[in-house]
C-alpha positions, 0 to 999 in steps of 0.5 A: 509468591510471584516476583510479580505479585507486587503491584508496583513491580507489575506496574513497571513491567507494564510501563516498561512493555509499553515504552518498548512497544511504543518505541518499536511503533516509532521505529516503524513510522518514525514520521507518525504516519501509517504506511500508504498514508495519502497525507504524508507529503514525504511519502507522496513526493517520494511515491510520485517519483517511484511511480514515474520510474516503475509504474507509469509505463503501464499505468500511464503518467497521469494514472490513466491506465491503458486504453480499453483496460476493461477488454481482455488481451487475446491471451485473457489478460486485462490491461493495465488499469487506471489508478486514478478515480475512474479505475477500481484501485480504490475498490481494494484495501491497502493489504491487497494493493500492497501484495498485488504490487509486491507479489504480482497478480499471478501470486494474488488473483483467484484461480482462473483470472489472468494478470499481467501485473509483475511483482516488484518485490525484488525491485522495490523495498516494501516502504517504496511500495508504500510510498507509491500507494500514498501518491496514488491515493493522494490524487484521489478526491476525499470521498474515494479516499474514505470509501478505500480506507474503509475496505 
């Protein structure tokens, strides 16, 4: 007979496993927010500062992007798009936005598309990237947040 065939022991193992997994998720998100959550005011504040330091030079201080951002440069790359509601950032899911920021456009875009977006994985931690995304998303109206969250 298996050591776990006793219902009491099996229940104890299940409860212990649930506690371990619950504690792991608490360690990953001690504030109870998922990464990139625009409702997390601490992440949004940190992301605002990080955005100003690392992103605004290309994407604009007010998330407005470069002018004529839909018209390709001579090398085929597009100017930095806006991250406000007028751009297309919100058309993409969190995982893509995170990976695009961490790895850079060249590592993410389909063949034939040229991206000038550098990767920030060496300059920013994963949490910092998520904080920047939380900040960006915090500027969007509710309907756009809902649409983006569904992607």
